[in-house]
C-alpha positions in Angstrom: 50.4 42.3 -41.7 48.7 43.7 -45.0 51.9 44.6 -45.9 53.7 41.7 -45.3 50.8 39.7 -47.3 50.9 42.1 -50.4 55.1 41.4 -50.3 54.2 37.9 -50.6 51.8 38.3 -53.3 54.3 39.9 -55.3 56.9 37.5 -54.4 55.1 34.6 -55.9 53.1 36.3 -59.4 54.1 33.5 -60.9 52.3 31.1 -58.1 50.1 31.4 -55.3 49.0 28.7 -53.2 46.5 29.1 -50.1 46.3 26.9 -47.9 44.4 25.6 -44.4 46.4 22.9 -43.1 48.5 22.8 -40.0 52.1 22.8 -40.9 51.4 24.3 -44.0 54.4 26.1 -45.7 54.2 28.5 -48.6 56.6 27.7 -51.9 57.8 29.7 -54.7 58.2 28.2 -58.2 60.5 24.8 -58.0 62.5 24.3 -61.0 63.9 21.1 -61.9 66.6 20.2 -59.0 65.5 22.5 -57.0 63.3 22.3 -54.1 61.5 24.4 -51.7 62.2 24.0 -47.6 62.0 20.2 -46.5 60.2 18.9 -43.0 62.8 17.4 -40.6 60.9 13.6 -41.1 60.6 14.1 -44.8 63.3 11.3 -45.3 61.0 8.3 -45.1 58.4 9.7 -47.6 57.1 7.6 -50.8 55.4 8.4 -53.6 51.6 7.7 -52.4 50.8 5.0 -55.1 47.6 5.6 -57.1 46.0 3.3 -59.7 42.6 4.2 -61.7 40.1 2.7 -59.4 41.1 4.8 -56.9 40.0 8.0 -58.8 36.2 8.5 -59.9 35.6 11.7 -62.0 32.2 13.5 -60.6 32.4 15.5 -64.2 31.2 12.4 -66.0 33.5 13.4 -68.7 36.1 10.4 -68.3 33.6 7.8 -69.9 32.9 10.0 -72.9 36.3 11.9 -73.5 39.2 11.5 -75.7 41.4 11.1 -72.7 41.4 9.4 -69.3 40.9 11.7 -66.1 43.2 9.1 -64.7 45.9 10.9 -66.7 46.2 13.5 -64.3 47.5 10.7 -61.8 49.6 8.3 -63.7 52.8 9.8 -63.9 56.3 7.8 -63.9 57.6 11.0 -62.5 59.3 10.6 -59.3 60.6 14.7 -58.9 61.4 14.7 -55.3 63.7 11.9 -55.8 65.6 13.2 -59.0 63.1 11.3 -61.5 61.5 14.8 -63.4 60.3 13.3 -66.3 58.0 15.1 -68.5 54.1 14.4 -68.1 53.0 14.9 -71.3 49.4 13.1 -70.7 46.6 15.3 -69.9 43.2 14.4 -68.0 41.6 16.8 -70.2 39.5 16.8 -73.4 38.3 19.3 -76.0 34.9 17.6 -75.9 31.9 20.3 -75.3 32.8 22.8 -72.4 29.6 22.6 -70.4 28.5 19.0 -71.2 31.8 17.5 -69.7 33.1 20.1 -67.4 30.1 20.6 -65.5 27.9 23.3 -65.6 30.1 24.7 -63.0 33.1 24.8 -65.3 35.2 22.3 -63.3 36.2 19.0 -63.6 35.2 17.1 -60.3 37.8 13.9 -59.4 37.3 12.1 -56.3 40.1 10.1 -54.9 41.0 7.7 -52.1 44.2 6.3 -51.6 42.7 2.6 -50.1 44.9 3.8 -46.7 46.1 6.3 -44.0 48.6 8.4 -45.4 50.5 11.4 -43.3 50.6 14.1 -46.7 53.8 15.9 -47.2 54.1 17.2 -50.1 52.0 17.5 -53.5 53.7 18.4 -56.5 52.5 19.3 -59.9 53.7 19.2 -64.0 52.6 22.1 -66.1 53.2 22.1 -69.4 52.8 24.8 -72.4 49.5 24.0 -73.7 47.8 27.0 -71.8 49.6 29.6 -70.4 47.0 31.1 -69.2 46.9 30.4 -65.2 44.8 27.3 -64.0 43.5 26.3 -60.7 43.8 23.3 -58.9 41.6 23.3 -55.5 42.3 20.3 -53.4 40.1 19.3 -50.4 41.1 16.7 -48.0 39.7 14.5 -45.2 36.1 13.7 -44.4 34.8 16.6 -46.7 36.3 14.9 -49.3 33.8 12.2 -49.3 30.4 13.8 -48.1 27.3 14.1 -50.8 26.3 17.0 -49.4 30.0 19.1 -49.7 30.1 17.0 -53.4 27.0 18.7 -54.6 27.0 21.9 -53.0 30.8 22.5 -54.5 31.0 25.7 -56.6 34.2 27.4 -58.3 33.5 29.5 -55.2 34.2 27.2 -52.1 36.7 27.5 -49.5 39.4 24.2 -50.3 41.7 23.2 -48.2 44.6 23.9 -51.0 44.2 26.1 -53.6 46.5 26.1 -56.0 47.1 28.5 -59.0 49.9 28.3 -61.5 50.8 28.9 -64.7 52.7 26.8 -67.7 55.3 27.8 -70.1 56.6 24.5 -70.4 56.9 20.7 -69.1 58.1 21.4 -65.2 57.5 19.8 -61.8 56.6 22.1 -59.2 56.4 21.5 -55.4 53.4 23.3 -54.9 52.5 22.2 -51.3 54.0 21.0 -48.1 52.8 20.3 -44.6 52.2 17.0 -42.8 48.2 16.2 -41.9 46.7 12.7 -42.0 44.4 12.2 -45.2 42.8 8.9 -46.9 40.0 11.1 -49.4 40.5 13.9 -51.3 38.5 15.9 -54.2 40.1 18.0 -57.1 38.3 20.6 -58.8 40.5 21.3 -61.8 39.1 24.4 -63.8 40.6 26.7 -66.3 41.1 30.6 -66.4 40.6 30.9 -70.0 37.3 31.5 -70.8 35.4 29.1 -72.8 35.6 29.3 -76.7 33.3 28.6 -79.4 34.3 26.0 -82.5 32.6 24.7 -85.2 29.4 25.4 -83.5 30.4 24.1 -80.4 32.0 25.4 -76.7 35.0 24.0 -76.2 37.4 24.4 -73.5 40.9 25.1 -73.6 43.9 22.9 -72.9 44.7 22.9 -69.2 48.2 23.7 -68.6 48.2 20.7 -65.7 49.0 17.3 -66.7 50.1 15.5 -63.7 49.6 15.4 -59.8 51.9 13.6 -57.6 51.3 13.4 -53.4 54.4 12.5 -51.4 53.4 11.3 -47.8 54.0 8.2 -45.1 51.6 5.2 -44.6 50.2 5.2 -41.1 47.6 2.8 -41.1 44.7 0.8 -42.6 42.3 3.5 -42.3 38.5 3.3 -43.8 37.8 0.1 -45.8 33.8 1.1 -46.5 34.9 2.9 -49.8 37.8 0.8 -50.9 37.7 -1.2 -53.9 36.7 -5.1 -54.0 40.0 -7.3 -54.2 40.7 -9.3 -57.5 39.1 -12.6 -55.7 35.5 -10.4 -54.7 35.0 -9.2 -58.4 36.4 -12.6 -59.9 33.2 -14.2 -57.6 30.7 -11.7 -58.1 31.6 -12.0 -62.1 31.2 -16.0 -62.2 27.7 -15.9 -61.9 25.7 -16.8 -64.7 21.7 -16.3 -66.1 19.9 -18.3 -67.9 18.8 -17.6 -71.7 15.3 -16.7 -70.7 16.4 -13.9 -68.4 18.1 -12.7 -71.4 15.3 -12.3 -73.6 13.5 -8.9 -72.8 12.2 -6.5 -75.4 11.8 -2.3 -75.2 8.0 -1.7 -76.6 6.2 1.6 -76.7 3.4 1.3 -79.1 1.0 -1.8 -79.0 1.7 -4.8 -80.5 -0.3 -8.1 -80.8 -0.8 -9.3 -77.1 -0.1 -13.3 -78.2 3.5 -11.8 -79.2 4.2 -11.4 -75.4 4.8 -14.8 -74.1 8.7 -15.5 -75.9 9.7 -12.8 -73.4 10.3 -12.7 -69.7 11.7 -8.8 -69.4 9.4 -6.2 -70.7 11.0 -2.1 -70.3 8.7 -0.2 -70.9 9.1 3.7 -71.8 6.6 6.3 -69.7 6.7 9.6 -70.5 6.1 11.6 -67.3 4.8 14.4 -69.7 1.9 11.9 -70.3 1.2 10.7 -67.0 2.2 13.7 -64.3 0.6 16.6 -63.4 3.0 17.9 -60.9 2.8 15.5 -58.2 -0.5 13.9 -59.4 -0.6 10.7 -61.3 -2.7 10.8 -64.6 -4.4 7.2 -65.0 -5.1 6.6 -68.3 -8.1 6.1 -70.0 -8.5 2.5 -71.6 -8.8 3.0 -75.2 -5.1 4.4 -74.9 -4.1 1.0 -74.8 -0.3 1.7 -75.6 0.3 2.8 -72.0 -3.3 2.5 -70.0 -3.4 0.0 -67.0 -5.7 -1.9 -68.9 -3.1 -3.2 -71.1 -0.2 -3.6 -68.7 -2.6 -5.9 -66.6 -3.9 -7.6 -70.1 -0.4 -8.3 -71.1 1.3 -9.3 -67.9 -1.5 -11.9 -67.7 -0.2 -13.5 -71.0 3.2 -12.8 -69.6 3.0 -15.1 -66.0 6.0 -15.4 -63.9 8.0 -13.0 -66.2 8.4 -9.4 -65.5 7.9 -5.2 -66.8 9.2 -2.5 -65.5 9.0 1.2 -66.5 11.5 3.6 -68.3 10.5 7.1 -67.2 12.1 10.1 -69.1 11.4 13.6 -69.8 9.7 16.4 -67.2 6.5 16.2 -65.5 3.5 18.0 -67.1 4.1 21.3 -65.6 8.0 21.6 -67.2 7.1 20.6 -70.8 4.5 23.8 -70.4 7.5 25.8 -69.6 9.8 24.4 -72.2 7.8 23.4 -75.3 10.2 20.0 -74.9 9.7 16.8 -74.1 13.6 16.0 -73.3 14.2 17.8 -70.1 15.8 16.9 -67.4 13.7 15.9 -64.8 13.9 19.0 -62.0 11.2 21.0 -60.5 11.4 23.9 -62.6 13.5 24.8 -65.3 15.5 27.8 -62.8 16.7 24.6 -60.6 20.0 23.6 -59.2 20.5 20.3 -60.8 22.8 19.6 -58.4 20.4 19.6 -55.3 18.3 16.6 -54.0 15.4 19.3 -53.4 15.3 20.2 -57.1 13.7 16.4 -57.7 10.9 16.9 -55.3 8.1 16.0 -58.0 10.7 13.4 -59.3 10.5 11.8 -55.9 7.0 12.3 -55.0 6.2 10.7 -58.8 8.0 7.7 -57.9 6.2 7.0 -54.5 3.2 6.9 -56.6 4.7 4.4 -59.1 5.3 1.7 -57.0 2.6 2.9 -54.7 -0.1 2.2 -58.1 1.8 -0.7 -59.7 4.0 -2.5 -56.8 3.2 -4.8 -54.6 2.5 -3.7 -51.1 -1.0 -3.2 -49.8 -0.2 -1.3 -46.8 1.6 1.1 -48.8 0.5 4.8 -46.9 -2.4 6.3 -49.1 -1.8 10.1 -47.9 1.3 10.6 -50.3 -0.1 9.9 -53.4 -2.3 11.7 -55.5 -4.3 10.2 -58.8 -6.7 11.4 -61.3 -8.9 9.5 -63.3 -9.5 6.6 -61.0 -7.8 5.1 -58.0 -5.1 2.1 -58.4 -3.0 0.6 -56.0 -1.0 -2.1 -55.4 -1.5 -3.4 -59.3 1.5 -5.8 -58.6 2.0 -5.7 -62.7 5.3 -3.7 -62.6 8.5 -5.1 -61.1 10.7 -1.8 -60.8 11.5 1.6 -62.4 14.1 3.2 -64.1 14.0 6.8 -63.5 15.9 8.3 -66.2 17.2 7.7 -69.8 20.8 8.4 -71.2 21.4 11.3 -69.0 25.3 11.1 -70.1 24.1 11.6 -73.5 24.6 15.2 -74.7 22.3 15.1 -77.5 19.6 16.6 -75.3 21.4 18.9 -74.0 19.0 20.0 -71.6 18.1 16.2 -70.5 21.9 15.9 -69.8 23.1 15.3 -66.4 26.6 14.9 -65.0 26.6 11.9 -62.1 26.6 14.3 -59.4 22.7 15.3 -60.7 22.5 12.1 -61.3 23.0 10.7 -57.9 20.8 13.5 -56.3 18.0 12.4 -58.6 18.4 9.1 -57.3 18.3 10.0 -54.0 14.7 11.5 -54.4 13.5 8.9 -56.6 15.1 5.4 -53.9 13.2 6.8 -50.9 14.2 11.0 -50.3 17.9 10.1 -48.8 16.8 7.9 -46.0 13.6 10.3 -45.7 15.1 13.5 -44.6 12.3 15.3 -46.4 9.8 13.0 -45.0 8.3 9.5 -46.2 6.5 10.8 -49.5 9.7 10.3 -51.4 10.8 7.5 -54.1 9.7 3.6 -54.9 11.0 2.0 -51.3 9.0 4.5 -49.2 5.8 2.9 -51.4 6.9 -1.0 -51.5 10.7 -1.9 -50.3 10.7 -5.0 -52.8 10.1 -2.3 -56.0 13.4 -2.6 -57.9 15.1 0.8 -58.8 17.7 1.1 -62.2 20.5 3.5 -62.0 19.5 4.5 -65.9 21.3 3.4 -68.4 23.8 5.0 -70.4 24.7 5.7 -73.4 27.0 3.2 -74.4 28.7 1.3 -71.6 30.0 4.6 -70.3 31.6 2.4 -66.8 33.0 5.4 -65.3 30.3 7.4 -65.5 28.2 4.5 -63.5 31.2 4.6 -61.2 30.6 7.9 -60.1 26.8 7.7 -60.0 27.9 4.9 -57.4 30.2 6.2 -55.8 28.2 9.6 -54.9 25.2 7.2 -53.6 27.7 5.0 -51.5 28.9 8.5 -50.1 26.0 9.4 -49.5 24.4 6.2 -47.7 27.7 5.5 -45.7 27.7 2.4 -47.1 29.2 0.3 -50.3 25.7 -0.9 -51.4 23.0 1.9 -51.3 19.8 0.7 -51.6 19.9 0.6 -55.9 19.0 -2.8 -57.4 20.0 -2.8 -60.7 22.8 -0.8 -63.0 21.6 0.1 -66.7 23.7 0.2 -69.7 23.0 0.5 -73.6 25.0 -1.0 -76.2 24.5 -0.8 -80.0 27.3 -1.8 -82.4 28.9 1.5 -83.2 27.5 3.1 -80.2 31.2 2.7 -79.0 34.5 3.2 -80.1 37.4 0.6 -80.4 38.8 -0.1 -77.5 36.4 2.1 -75.5 33.5 -0.3 -74.8 32.6 -4.1 -75.5 32.4 -3.7 -79.8 36.2 -3.6 -80.8 36.0 -5.1 -83.9 35.0 -2.8 -86.1 34.6 -2.8 -90.4 37.0 -0.8 -92.7 35.2 2.0 -93.6 32.0 1.2 -90.8 30.9 1.8 -87.2 29.1 -0.9 -87.5 30.2 -3.9 -85.1 29.5 -7.4 -85.0 28.8 -8.4 -81.4 30.8 -11.7 -80.6 34.1 -10.9 -81.3 36.9 -11.5 -79.2 37.1 -7.8 -78.0 33.6 -7.8 -77.2 33.6 -10.7 -74.9 36.9 -9.4 -72.8 35.5 -5.8 -73.2 32.0 -7.1 -71.8 34.1 -9.1 -68.6 36.1 -5.9 -67.7 32.9 -3.3 -67.9 30.9 -5.7 -65.5 34.2 -6.8 -63.4 34.5 -2.5 -63.0 31.3 -2.1 -61.3 31.9 -5.2 -59.5 34.8 -3.3 -57.5 33.6 -0.1 -57.0 30.4 -1.8 -55.6 32.6 -4.2 -53.5 30.7 -7.4 -54.9 27.8 -8.6 -56.7 25.1 -6.2 -58.1 22.9 -7.0 -61.2 24.0 -5.3 -64.6 21.2 -5.1 -67.3 22.1 -4.0 -71.4 18.4 -2.6 -71.1 19.0 -1.2 -75.1 20.6 -3.0 -78.1 20.1 -4.2 -81.0 20.3 -2.0 -84.8 21.1 1.8 -84.6 21.0 3.3 -87.9 22.8 6.7 -87.2 25.8 5.3 -88.1 24.7 4.0 -91.6 23.4 7.1 -92.3 24.1 9.1 -95.8 22.9 12.5 -96.5 20.2 12.0 -99.5 19.4 15.1 -101.9 16.5 16.3 -99.9 19.0 16.9 -97.3 17.2 14.0 -95.2 18.9 11.4 -93.7 18.1 8.2 -95.5 19.3 4.8 -94.4 19.4 1.1 -95.2 16.3 -0.3 -93.6 18.0 -2.2 -91.2 20.9 -0.6 -88.9 22.9 -3.9 -89.4 26.2 -4.9 -91.4 24.8 -7.7 -93.8 26.4 -11.1 -92.8 27.8 -13.3 -95.6 24.4 -14.1 -98.0 21.9 -13.2 -95.8 19.5 -10.2 -96.2 19.4 -6.9 -93.4 16.5 -8.6 -91.7 18.3 -12.1 -91.5 21.5 -10.5 -90.5 19.7 -8.8 -87.9 18.6 -11.7 -86.2 22.2 -13.7 -86.4 23.6 -10.2 -84.3 21.1 -10.7 -81.9 20.9 -14.0 -81.2 24.8 -13.7 -80.8 24.8 -10.8 -78.9 22.2 -12.9 -76.3 24.8 -16.1 -76.4 27.9 -14.0 -75.6 25.5 -11.9 -72.9 24.5 -15.6 -71.5 28.2 -16.3 -71.4 28.9 -12.9 -69.2 27.8 -12.1 -65.6 24.7 -10.0 -67.5 21.3 -9.9 -65.4 19.6 -8.9 -67.8 19.3 -8.3 -72.1 16.5 -5.9 -73.6 16.5 -5.7 -77.4 15.3 -1.9 -78.6 12.5 -2.4 -79.7 9.7 -4.9 -80.3 7.9 -3.1 -83.1 9.5 -0.5 -85.5 9.0 3.0 -84.6 8.0 3.9 -88.2 6.5 1.6 -91.6 8.9 0.2 -94.0 8.6 2.4 -96.6 10.9 5.4 -98.0 9.0 8.3 -96.8 9.6 7.0 -93.0 13.3 6.0 -93.1 15.0 8.7 -91.4 14.9 7.9 -87.8 17.2 5.4 -86.3 15.2 2.9 -85.0 12.9 2.5 -88.0 13.9 -0.7 -88.9 15.1 -1.8 -85.4 12.3 -4.1 -84.3 10.9 -8.0 -85.2 7.2 -6.4 -87.1 5.8 -3.0 -88.1 2.0 -2.6 -88.3 -0.4 0.1 -88.9 -3.4 0.6 -86.8 -6.7 2.8 -87.7 -8.4 5.2 -85.0 -10.1 2.6 -83.1 -6.1 0.4 -81.9 -7.5 -2.4 -84.4 -4.2 -3.6 -86.6 -4.8 -3.2 -90.3 -1.9 -5.1 -91.4 1.1 -6.8 -89.8 4.7 -7.6 -90.8 7.5 -10.1 -88.9 10.6 -9.6 -90.1 12.5 -12.5 -90.6 14.6 -11.4 -87.4 11.6 -12.2 -85.3 11.2 -15.9 -86.3 15.1 -16.7 -86.2 15.8 -14.5 -83.1 12.2 -15.9 -80.8 12.3 -19.2 -82.0 16.1 -19.9 -80.8 15.3 -17.9 -77.5 12.1 -20.4 -76.8 14.4 -23.5 -77.7 17.1 -22.0 -75.3 15.0 -20.9 -72.6 16.1 -22.5 -69.4 19.6 -23.1 -70.6 22.2 -20.9 -69.2 25.4 -21.3 -67.1 27.3 -20.4 -70.6 30.8 -21.7 -70.4 33.2 -20.9 -73.4 34.9 -24.0 -75.1 36.5 -22.2 -77.4 37.2 -18.1 -78.8 39.9 -17.7 -81.1 40.8 -15.2 -83.4 38.2 -14.4 -86.6 35.2 -14.1 -84.9 34.8 -18.2 -83.8 32.7 -19.1 -81.2 32.0 -22.4 -79.0 29.7 -22.1 -76.2 28.4 -24.3 -73.6 25.0 -24.0 -72.3 23.5 -26.4 -69.3 19.8 -26.8 -68.6 18.6 -25.2 -65.2 16.1 -27.9 -64.3 18.0 -31.0 -65.4 21.9 -30.5 -65.5 22.3 -33.2 -67.3 20.9 -31.6 -70.9 23.4 -29.8 -72.3 23.4 -27.6 -75.5 26.5 -26.3 -77.5 26.6 -23.5 -79.8 29.2 -22.4 -82.6 29.4 -19.8 -85.1 31.8 -17.4 -86.8 30.7 -14.1 -86.4 32.2 -12.2 -89.8 30.8 -10.6 -92.8 32.0 -13.3 -95.1 32.5 -16.9 -93.6 33.5 -18.4 -96.8 33.6 -22.2 -96.7 33.1 -22.0 -92.9 35.6 -23.6 -89.9 35.8 -27.6 -89.4 35.1 -28.0 -85.4 35.5 -30.7 -83.3 33.1 -30.4 -80.4 34.2 -32.5 -77.3 30.8 -33.7 -76.1 32.2 -37.3 -74.1 29.5 -39.9 -73.9 26.0 -38.9 -74.2 23.0 -39.6 -76.0 19.8 -38.0 -77.8 22.2 -36.0 -80.1 20.2 -33.2 -82.1 21.2 -30.7 -84.2 18.9 -27.3 -84.2 19.2 -24.5 -86.4 16.6 -21.8 -86.7 14.5 -20.6 -89.6 14.0 -17.3 -90.6 10.1 -18.1 -91.5 8.7 -20.2 -88.9 8.8 -20.1 -84.6 9.7 -23.8 -84.9 13.6 -24.2 -85.4 14.6 -27.1 -87.6 15.8 -30.0 -85.8 18.1 -32.8 -87.3 20.2 -35.9 -85.5 23.5 -35.1 -84.4 26.1 -37.9 -85.1 29.1 -38.8 -82.3 32.1 -40.1 -83.5 34.4 -41.0 -80.3 33.3 -38.0 -78.1 33.1 -35.8 -80.9 30.8 -33.6 -82.7 32.3 -32.8 -86.3 30.9 -29.5 -87.7 31.8 -26.4 -89.6 31.4 -23.0 -88.4 29.5 -20.8 -90.2 27.2 -17.0 -89.7 24.4 -19.0 -88.8 24.1 -20.8 -85.7 24.5 -24.5 -85.0 23.4 -25.9 -81.3 23.7 -29.1 -80.4 21.7 -30.8 -77.8 23.1 -33.7 -75.9 22.1 -35.8 -72.6 25.5 -36.4 -71.1 26.9 -39.7 -69.2 29.8 -39.3 -69.2 31.8 -35.3 -69.1 33.6 -34.8 -71.9 37.9 -34.1 -72.6 39.7 -31.1 -73.3 38.9 -29.4 -76.7 41.1 -30.4 -79.6 40.0 -28.1 -82.8 41.7 -28.2 -86.3 41.7 -24.7 -88.1 42.1 -24.0 -92.0 
């Protein structure tokens, strides 16, 4: 028998296959026009259809890579029936090896055929890109949808099918033939060539595998639990609209005047574990530290009655900080911990319990699972929920980065210790079932990363709706390249974009719809960071530092930087209110640094509404409010109860006309019109169809006062005539008869 195995190995030196499937037949390399032996009932086989909604990339590389992972499965060829069209597109990317291929050095890609098939053949296309043999492992059956199997998967995992193939040219090869019923599969693509260093980065070589095709026979409906949603379900979820008040949020990390909180409904408060936790002990802060103390939270919420504050936690606990000397580390228990293991996040799970115990609203939370220092707090009711991480898909802090499997494992402990698998002392839901938990926001609108996290949690909880409450994204101008995310209209020579061009609206809808499709319905989506990111406007100064403009925003028309930021913020908010966003939170309320040349080297030093200095006794020495504070907040307060955003017109050139309705008095309507462009010229004539109305008023924001400027609006034959410019114009009316469809003139 050993001699026979050796002979087979020599025979298949160019191609090796190992499988553990009943009915398997080993095949030699198949050349175009030739195929291996066929099974008797193979005449009715079809090419099993796959679309991008059926594929998730657990390595996290899809959303941030140069190419789509789906390119492994999108071939137009049909080699079994004689169409050997070369598949020259690859799902590979040349971005950093560890960051986007997983620290276990493989791309782990999951698929769901949406129904059961008798799988009969697998074909792959190889290319000349990398002549070194590649390995493709394919797991089929229930293991492919097991969260445990997925997070424990390594290059030593024994799969159902192992293919080692070498590319010399573009050609299709039949690499497997068998007979087994399948709906789910898990594909691991890895490279036998060593990773190499280029320009200071570790790079992955091109894979020689460019296409994978499955052939089989449909056998029935199968399991629908994890199938993606229909267009009707997605449309219903995407039809939801929030009111402006729920899109008026701010991040803050330092103290600012309490009196200014009342214009916000949402506060996302940064929380460093290094400041608050020592192992599993919650360290309560002294009252004088009003930037993060329980006292300040209570004072803030006394002003923000009926609104919500939630924590955003990042970084390691104190003991890990002592090990690493870095606040930018993933929240594992130890530096040697396996990031793809829920048990690596036990301390985080206990900390999550303590957060919900102390700041949630459940007076009956079990006392035995929390430890506190410097006092004791229970059910203070000051916080709405927690986001247990921040931009875990980002690679700017390599030791903080997690792939979707790592984030999924962390979430299992942060939610409820994976349904109390290791006891009841883990996760926010065990302390307060109503305490909200957010899937941490990604750097950019990384839809594919969040899809993979959702899929992992769906598999873990065996339901399409695992116990999470919000999905987060971060959307700065320029944080996404053209065609990838919501900001698709770029200025020549700059990555900075305008927030309300036509591409923004279309891509925003597409991004949200992708999440609803994966979730099989509506789940609240929060844009919990947006605003001015100056990193895309930086230039090196003589001393080697990165100087920037004070505000990270393109200037609009004749307006200065601070005013342009105000225009940008309002445009973004109005766009959000015309999609199904649940929350929108600006970064930040206060500038990180003062507006002077010695402090202009960070991305966000001019991103806030104000700057100020405080002395050692935490008393304010000086405060300056930027023009954007008055413009944005004045308009936001006036629109506080308006919502149900509807686009009346969205033409080329950045022209928008939106309609919002009062949530408490539906007869009251406001129309918003503006042209989002760096140069508006004389503007665009617009006829707004308002119908038969009364109490018509025009409102425009002020750069110097929280009180907008009002004037009487003239209505002629059911229309208001105006000229759209960079400044937003708002027309408030009370409807008597609904208006006719819009007619618009353009010059």
